C-alpha positions in Angstrom: 6.9 -3.6 -35.1 4.8 -0.9 -36.5 1.2 0.0 -35.5 -0.7 2.9 -36.8 -3.0 4.1 -39.6 -0.8 3.8 -42.8 -3.5 2.5 -45.1 -5.9 5.4 -43.9 -3.3 8.1 -44.2 -2.2 7.0 -47.6 -5.9 7.0 -48.7 -6.4 10.3 -47.5 -3.2 11.7 -49.2 -4.1 10.0 -52.4 -7.7 11.6 -52.2 -5.9 15.1 -51.4 -3.8 14.6 -54.6 -6.8 13.5 -56.8 -9.1 16.2 -55.6 -6.3 18.9 -56.0 -6.2 18.2 -59.7 -9.9 17.6 -60.3 -11.4 20.8 -58.8 -10.1 24.2 -59.7 -12.5 26.1 -57.6 -10.8 27.4 -54.5 -14.0 28.0 -52.7 -15.3 24.3 -53.6 -11.9 22.8 -52.0 -12.3 25.0 -48.9 -16.1 24.4 -48.3 -16.3 20.8 -49.8 -13.1 19.2 -49.7 -11.9 19.8 -46.3 -14.6 18.5 -44.3 -14.6 15.4 -46.7 -10.8 15.0 -45.9 -11.3 15.1 -42.3 -14.6 13.1 -42.0 -12.9 10.5 -39.9 -12.5 13.0 -36.9 -15.4 12.5 -34.4 -17.2 15.4 -32.9 -19.8 14.7 -30.1 -22.4 17.0 -29.1 -25.0 14.8 -27.6 -24.9 15.2 -23.7 -25.2 11.4 -23.1 -22.3 11.0 -25.4 -20.3 13.8 -23.7 -20.8 12.5 -20.4 -18.2 10.0 -20.0 -15.6 12.8 -20.8 -16.6 15.1 -18.0 -14.9 13.2 -15.4 -11.9 10.8 -14.6 -11.0 8.4 -12.0 -11.3 10.9 -9.1 -15.2 11.3 -9.4 -14.8 15.0 -9.3 -17.8 16.5 -10.4 -18.9 20.0 -12.1 -17.6 18.9 -15.7 -19.2 20.7 -18.6 -17.9 21.0 -22.2 -19.5 22.3 -25.5 -18.5 19.3 -27.3 -15.7 16.4 -27.4 -13.3 16.3 -30.5 -11.6 13.3 -31.3 -8.9 13.7 -34.0 -7.8 10.8 -36.3 -4.3 12.6 -37.2 -1.9 14.9 -35.6 -2.7 17.3 -38.5 -6.3 17.2 -37.4 -5.1 18.0 -33.9 -3.1 21.0 -34.8 -6.1 22.3 -36.9 -8.5 21.9 -34.0 -6.0 23.9 -31.6 -5.3 26.6 -34.0 -9.0 27.1 -34.4 -10.0 27.1 -30.8 -6.9 29.4 -30.2 -8.2 32.0 -32.8 -11.6 31.7 -31.2 -10.3 31.9 -27.6 -12.1 28.4 -26.9 -10.7 26.6 -23.6 -9.2 23.2 -24.5 -9.0 20.3 -22.0 -7.0 17.3 -23.1 -8.5 13.7 -22.4 -6.3 10.6 -22.4 -7.4 7.1 -20.8 -9.6 8.8 -18.1 -7.5 7.2 -15.5 -6.4 10.2 -13.6 -7.0 10.8 -9.9 -6.5 14.5 -9.5 -9.4 15.9 -11.6 -7.1 17.0 -14.6 -9.5 15.7 -17.4 -12.7 17.3 -16.0 -13.4 20.2 -18.2 -14.7 23.6 -16.9 -16.2 24.8 -20.1 -14.6 24.8 -23.8 -14.2 21.8 -25.6 -12.5 18.4 -24.7 -10.0 17.0 -27.2 -9.7 13.3 -26.8 -6.3 11.6 -27.8 -7.7 8.1 -28.1 -7.2 7.8 -31.8 -3.7 8.7 -31.9 -2.5 5.6 -31.2 0.4 4.6 -33.5 3.6 2.7 -32.2 6.9 2.1 -33.6 9.6 -0.1 -31.5 13.1 -0.3 -32.5 14.3 -3.3 -30.7 18.0 -2.8 -32.0 18.0 0.7 -30.2 15.8 -0.1 -27.5 13.4 2.6 -28.1 9.9 3.2 -28.9 8.0 5.9 -30.7 4.5 6.3 -29.9 1.5 8.5 -30.2 -0.1 9.9 -27.1 -3.1 7.9 -27.0 -1.4 4.7 -27.1 -2.5 2.7 -24.0 0.3 1.7 -21.3 -0.5 -1.9 -21.7 -0.2 -2.0 -25.2 3.2 -0.5 -25.1 4.2 -2.9 -22.3 2.8 -5.9 -24.0 4.4 -5.3 -27.5 7.8 -4.5 -25.7 7.7 -7.7 -24.1 7.1 -9.6 -27.4 10.3 -7.9 -28.6 12.2 -9.2 -25.4 12.0 -5.7 -24.3 10.8 -3.8 -20.8 9.1 -0.6 -20.6 9.9 -0.1 -16.8 7.2 2.4 -15.8 4.3 0.6 -14.4 1.3 2.8 -13.0 -1.3 0.7 -11.3 -3.8 1.5 -14.2 -2.5 -0.1 -17.3 -5.4 1.3 -19.4 -3.7 4.9 -19.0 -2.6 6.5 -22.0 0.8 7.1 -22.6 0.4 10.7 -22.9 -1.5 10.8 -19.8 1.7 9.1 -17.8 4.1 11.6 -19.3 1.9 14.5 -18.5 1.7 13.4 -14.9 5.1 11.9 -14.7 3.2 8.8 -13.5 5.2 6.3 -11.6 4.4 2.9 -9.7 5.6 -0.3 -8.2 8.9 -0.6 -10.1 9.6 3.1 -9.4 11.7 1.9 -6.7 14.4 0.7 -8.9 13.6 2.5 -12.2 12.3 5.7 -11.3 9.5 7.4 -12.7 8.2 7.8 -16.2 10.7 11.0 -16.6 13.7 8.6 -16.5 12.5 7.0 -19.7 11.4 9.9 -22.1 14.0 10.7 -24.7 12.1 13.1 -26.9 8.7 14.3 -27.5 6.5 16.2 -30.0 4.2 19.1 -28.4 1.5 21.0 -29.9 1.6 24.5 -28.2 -1.7 26.5 -27.5 -1.5 28.5 -30.7 -1.2 25.4 -32.9 2.7 25.4 -33.3 4.5 22.5 -32.6 7.9 22.0 -30.6 10.0 18.8 -31.0 12.3 18.2 -28.4 15.2 15.5 -27.9 16.8 15.0 -24.3 20.2 16.8 -24.3 19.6 19.2 -27.3 17.9 22.1 -25.3 19.6 23.1 -21.9 18.5 26.3 -20.0 21.1 28.7 -19.2 21.0 29.0 -15.6 17.3 29.7 -14.8 16.4 30.9 -18.3 15.1 28.5 -20.9 15.0 29.6 -24.5 12.5 27.4 -26.6 12.4 27.6 -30.5 9.2 26.1 -32.0 9.3 24.1 -35.6 7.8 27.1 -37.0 10.7 29.5 -35.7 9.0 31.2 -32.9 11.2 31.9 -29.8 10.0 31.5 -26.2 11.8 32.8 -23.4 11.0 31.2 -19.9 12.2 32.6 -16.8 12.4 29.7 -14.2 11.9 30.2 -10.4 14.7 29.0 -8.0 12.9 26.6 -5.8 14.1 23.8 -3.7 11.9 20.5 -5.1 11.6 17.3 -2.9 14.5 14.8 -3.4 12.2 12.0 -3.5 9.4 10.5 -5.8 7.7 13.8 -6.9 5.0 15.1 -9.3 3.6 18.1 -8.2 3.9 21.5 -10.0 6.5 22.1 -12.9 10.0 20.6 -12.7 12.6 23.2 -12.7 16.2 23.6 -11.9 19.4 25.5 -13.0 20.7 24.4 -16.2 17.7 21.9 -16.7 16.7 19.9 -19.8 14.0 21.6 -21.7 12.1 18.2 -22.1 11.7 17.9 -18.2 9.5 21.1 -18.2 6.9 19.4 -20.1 7.2 16.0 -18.4 4.6 16.1 -15.4 3.2 19.5 -16.6 -0.3 17.9 -16.7 -1.1 19.4 -20.3 -1.1 22.9 -19.2 2.0 24.0 -21.2 1.3 22.2 -24.5 -0.5 19.0 -25.9 2.1 16.0 -25.8 1.3 14.1 -29.1 4.3 11.7 -29.5 7.0 10.6 -27.3 10.3 8.5 -27.7 10.7 6.2 -24.9 13.7 4.2 -23.6 13.3 0.5 -23.4 15.3 -1.9 -21.5 16.4 -5.4 -22.0 13.6 -7.6 -20.4 14.9 -9.6 -17.2 15.9 -13.1 -17.4 13.3 -14.1 -14.9 11.5 -12.8 -11.8 11.1 -14.1 -8.1 8.4 -12.5 -5.9 6.9 -12.8 -2.6 4.4 -11.6 -0.1 5.3 -11.5 3.5 3.3 -11.0 6.5 4.4 -9.1 9.7 2.8 -9.4 13.2 3.9 -5.5 14.0 4.1 -2.6 12.0 7.7 -1.9 13.7 8.9 -5.3 12.2 7.3 -4.5 8.9 9.2 -1.3 8.6 12.4 -2.8 9.9 12.3 -5.3 7.0 11.6 -2.6 4.6 14.5 -0.5 5.8 17.2 -3.3 5.6 15.9 -4.2 1.9 16.1 -0.5 0.7 19.4 -0.1 2.2 20.8 -3.2 0.9 19.4 -2.5 -2.6 20.9 1.1 -2.7 24.5 0.0 -1.7 24.4 -2.7 -4.3 23.2 -0.2 -6.9 26.2 2.3 -5.9 28.5 -0.4 -5.9 27.3 -1.7 -9.4 27.6 1.6 -10.9 31.2 1.7 -9.4 32.2 -1.5 -11.2 32.2 -3.4 -8.0 30.9 -6.9 -7.7 27.6 -7.6 -5.9 25.2 -10.3 -5.1 22.5 -8.7 -7.5 20.4 -8.3 -4.6 18.0 -5.2 -5.6 14.3 -5.2 -5.0 12.7 -3.9 -8.1 9.5 -3.3 -6.0 8.3 -3.0 -2.4 4.7 -2.6 -1.9 2.9 -2.3 1.5 -0.6 -3.2 2.8 -1.7 -2.3 6.1 -3.9 -4.5 8.5 -7.2 -2.7 7.1 -6.1 -3.2 3.6 -5.5 -6.9 4.1 -8.9 -7.3 5.9 -10.4 -5.5 3.0 -9.5 -8.6 0.7 -9.6 -11.2 3.2 -12.4 -12.7 1.7 -10.7 -13.5 -1.6 -7.4 -14.5 0.2 -8.4 -16.5 3.4 -4.8 -17.8 3.7 -3.8 -14.2 4.8 -2.6 -15.0 8.5 -4.5 -13.5 11.5 -3.6 -11.4 13.5 -1.6 -9.4 11.0 -0.5 -6.0 11.1 0.8 -5.5 7.5 2.4 -7.2 4.4 5.0 -6.3 1.9 5.1 -7.6 -1.6 8.4 -7.7 -3.4 9.9 -8.3 -6.8 13.6 -9.3 -7.6 15.2 -9.9 -10.8 17.3 -13.0 -11.1 19.2 -15.1 -13.7 20.4 -18.8 -14.0 23.4 -17.8 -12.1 22.1 -16.1 -9.0 18.5 -17.2 -8.5 19.2 -19.6 -5.8 21.4 -17.6 -3.9 19.2 -14.4 -4.1 16.4 -16.7 -2.8 18.6 -17.5 0.1 19.5 -14.0 0.8 15.7 -12.9 0.7 15.0 -15.6 3.4 17.7 -14.6 5.6 16.2 -11.0 5.7 12.8 -12.1 6.1 13.2 -14.7 8.9 14.5 -12.2 11.8 11.4 -9.9 11.0 8.5 -11.9 11.2 6.9 -15.1 12.9 5.0 -15.8 9.7 7.8 -17.3 7.5 5.7 -20.4 6.7 2.9 -18.3 5.7 4.8 -16.1 3.4 4.0 -16.6 -0.4 7.0 -16.9 -3.0 6.4 -17.1 -6.9 8.8 -18.4 -9.0 6.8 -19.4 -12.1 5.1 -16.8 -14.4 1.5 -18.3 -13.1 2.2 -17.8 -9.5 3.8 -14.4 -10.2 0.8 -13.2 -11.9 -1.3 -14.4 -9.0 0.7 -12.3 -6.6 0.3 -9.3 -9.0 -3.5 -9.8 -8.8 -3.2 -9.8 -5.1 -1.0 -6.5 -5.3 -4.0 -4.8 -7.4 -6.8 -6.3 -5.4 -6.6 -3.7 -2.8 -6.8 -0.4 -5.1 -9.0 -2.1 -7.5 -11.7 -2.8 -4.5 -11.2 0.6 -3.0 -11.9 2.4 -6.4 -15.0 0.2 -6.6 -16.2 1.1 -3.1 -15.6 4.7 -3.9 -17.7 4.7 -7.1 -20.4 2.8 -5.2 -20.6 5.6 -2.8 -20.5 8.2 -5.4 -18.0 9.7 -3.7 -14.9 12.0 -4.9 -11.9 10.3 -4.1 -10.2 11.3 -1.0 -6.7 9.5 -1.0 -3.4 10.7 0.1 -0.5 10.7 -2.6 2.1 12.3 -0.5 5.7 11.2 0.0 8.5 12.0 2.5 12.1 11.4 2.8 12.6 8.0 4.4 13.9 8.9 7.4 10.5 10.8 8.1 8.1 8.0 6.7 7.3 6.5 10.3 6.2 10.1 11.5 3.8 10.7 8.6 2.3 7.1 8.9 1.9 7.5 12.6 0.0 10.9 12.0 -2.4 9.4 9.5 -3.2 6.6 12.2 -3.9 9.1 14.8 -6.1 11.6 12.6 -8.1 8.7 11.2 -8.6 7.2 14.7 -9.8 10.5 16.0 -12.5 10.9 13.6 -13.2 7.1 13.3 -12.9 7.0 9.6 -13.1 3.5 7.7 -9.8 3.6 5.6 -7.3 1.5 4.0 -3.5 2.3 3.3 -1.4 0.6 0.7 1.3 1.7 -1.6 4.8 2.4 -2.5 6.7 1.8 0.6 10.0 1.5 -1.1 9.7 5.1 -1.9 8.2 6.2 1.4 5.2 6.7 -0.3 1.7 5.3 0.5 -2.0 5.8 -0.5 -4.4 6.3 2.4 -8.1 5.8 1.2 -10.8 7.5 3.4 -14.3 6.0 2.8 -17.1 8.4 4.0 -20.6 7.7 5.2 -22.3 11.1 5.2 -21.8 14.3 3.7 -20.5 15.6 7.2 -18.0 13.1 7.5 -16.9 14.0 3.9 -16.4 17.4 5.2 -14.4 16.1 7.9 -12.2 13.9 5.7 -11.6 17.0 3.5 -10.1 18.8 6.5 -8.0 15.8 7.6 -6.6 15.5 4.2 -5.5 19.1 4.5 -3.8 18.4 7.9 -2.1 15.7 6.3 -0.8 17.9 3.7 0.3 20.4 6.2 2.1 17.6 8.0 3.8 16.2 4.7 5.1 19.8 4.0 6.5 20.2 7.4 8.4 16.8 7.0 9.8 18.2 3.6 7.7 16.0 1.4 5.7 16.5 -1.7 1.7 16.7 -2.1 1.8 14.5 -5.0 4.6 11.8 -5.7 2.6 10.3 -8.7 -1.0 11.4 -9.3 -0.3 15.1 -10.1 -2.2 18.3 -8.8 -5.0 18.4 -11.4 -7.8 20.7 -10.2 -8.3 18.8 -6.9 -5.0 19.8 -5.4 -4.5 23.2 -7.0 -4.7 25.1 -3.8 -2.4 22.7 -1.9 0.4 23.5 -4.6 0.2 26.9 -3.6 0.4 26.0 0.1 3.6 23.8 -0.8 5.7 26.6 -2.8 4.0 29.7 -1.8 2.4 32.5 -4.0 5.7 33.9 -5.5 6.5 30.5 -6.9 2.8 29.9 -8.0 3.2 33.4 -9.9 6.2 32.1 -11.7 4.6 28.9 -12.7 1.7 30.9 -14.1 4.2 33.2 -16.0 5.6 30.1 -17.3 2.4 29.0 -18.8 1.4 32.6 -20.1 4.5 32.5 -22.2 3.5 29.5 -24.0 -0.4 30.0 -23.6 -1.4 33.8 -23.2 -4.9 33.2 -23.1 -4.6 30.3 -20.6 -6.7 28.2 -22.6 -5.2 24.7 -22.0 -6.4 22.7 -19.0 -8.1 25.7 -17.4 -7.8 25.4 -13.6 -5.6 22.4 -13.7 -2.7 23.1 -11.4 -3.8 26.5 -10.9 -6.6 27.5 -8.5 -9.5 29.6 -10.2 -8.0 32.7 -8.5 -4.6 32.1 -10.0 -5.9 32.3 -13.8 
C-alpha cells in the first residue's frame, strides 16, 4: 500500500521539464520559476497562525519564532535548511505537537513543520514500512493492521508524528513486551544542519570502540568521539545513546532533533497477533498490587527467555502492565462507577492468545490474580474486540483527563517521567507519596509499572504551590539518580529537563554531548536549548 504525493511530484517534475525547455533566460528561471515550482510550500508570518506552533503538550511558555515553514517535499526541506544554515538562522523542528518536554517550543529563528511529509509504503512480504516523518502514528498503526501486521510501539498519544516518536525514542504500554521505538527502526534518512543528507541502515555503520565515523550522501566525513558513560539498563530516553561499538543509527534515535532532522524511516513490523485478552484488576492494598505485578513480570521474563532458548512454554507473557493509583481511580470514578471502593490501585493488562492456548492462559491469569485481591469478582475482563476497546478507553481516560485539567489551569505540566530498576520501584513510589503528602499536593499516579516507570502528575492551585511542586520534582529527580534510574524514560529531555540531564550525567558528559552536536551542527542551529541548557550552548 502506498500513500503520498505521486501526482503532485510528477506534475512538478513535468512543469520543471517544460519550463526548462521553454525559457532560456537563466535569471528568469531563478527569480520566477523556482518560487512557482515550490508554491505548495506554506510560510506563515501572521502571529495568530504562528501561535499554535510555539508550544507543545507540555504547555511550556516563552516560544517565539520569525515564521513557520511547511515544506511539501524533502527537496523543499533541504532547500530551507541550506538557506537557514548559510544565514545562521536557528531551526526548530515541529512534529505533531504532542511532546511533553518543550522540545518543539522555539527560542527564535524559524519553525520547520513536518506535517506535510506524510508518505507511507508498507511491504507486507518484508514486514517493513517506509514512512516520512510527518506521518501520524495512528495512520501507520491502522494501515499496518489492515495489512495483517502490527507496529508495536504505542505511545499514549496516537496523533504523534512518526518523526517525533523516533526523535524521542517514544514508548508506551506495549514496551513491556516489545521494547521502545528504537527496537523497530531499521533505517533512516537525516538532513543535517548544513543541508547534507545522511542515509543509515542498521548494521551498516558501526563505531570502532568509542569513535564513530559518519559519511554523508555528499561524501563529507564526520568523526564523532563518544563519551564512556553508564546508561540505565531499563527504559531510557534521556540524552544521546552512546556505547562502545554502537550502531550509528542509535545515536540519532532519541536525539530529539538536535543532531539532524529525521525525514524518513524504515520501520520493522510484526505479524498481527491472532487475538488479545485483556483485564483490569483492582486491589485493596498497594502491597498486593505490587506483589501481583512482580509475579506477572517475573513469569513473563522467564517465558521469554525459555522461548528464545527453544524451550516449550505455556505462552504466558503480558504485553502490557499498566498501573493506576487510588487517586487516579477516583479521578475517573464518575465515568466508571463500577470501580470498587475502597480501592488502593488497579492494573490493566493485555495478553496475546490463539485458538490453542486462549483458555489455558485465561486460567493461568485467574490463578495469579486470585491470591492477590479480594476483588476478583469485580475485575473487568475483555475477550471481544468491543470489550477490549472499552478497556483501552479506560486506560487512556486518566492521562486524558489529567492533561485537560492542566490545560484548564493554564499550567506547565509537572509530571514525573522517571524510571528505576525493578528492585527500586517501591522505594521511589513511597518517596513520591511522602513528598506529595508533606506539601498537600493534589496529584494522580499512573503508568507503565511493568517497566517500573509511572507518571505522577501534580496539580497546583497557586503560583506559590507551583514553585513548591517544581522543587519537589527536583528532589524526585535526585532520588531517581540515587536509585540508578533515568530522569526520562519516554518523554525525552527537551528544554524543560536540560538542567536535570547535566545533574544525571555531570558536566564532563554534557560537554562531550555538546561536542558531538557541534561536529554535526557547528553553529548550534538545530533545536536551540533542547537537551542543552542555555549556558551549555
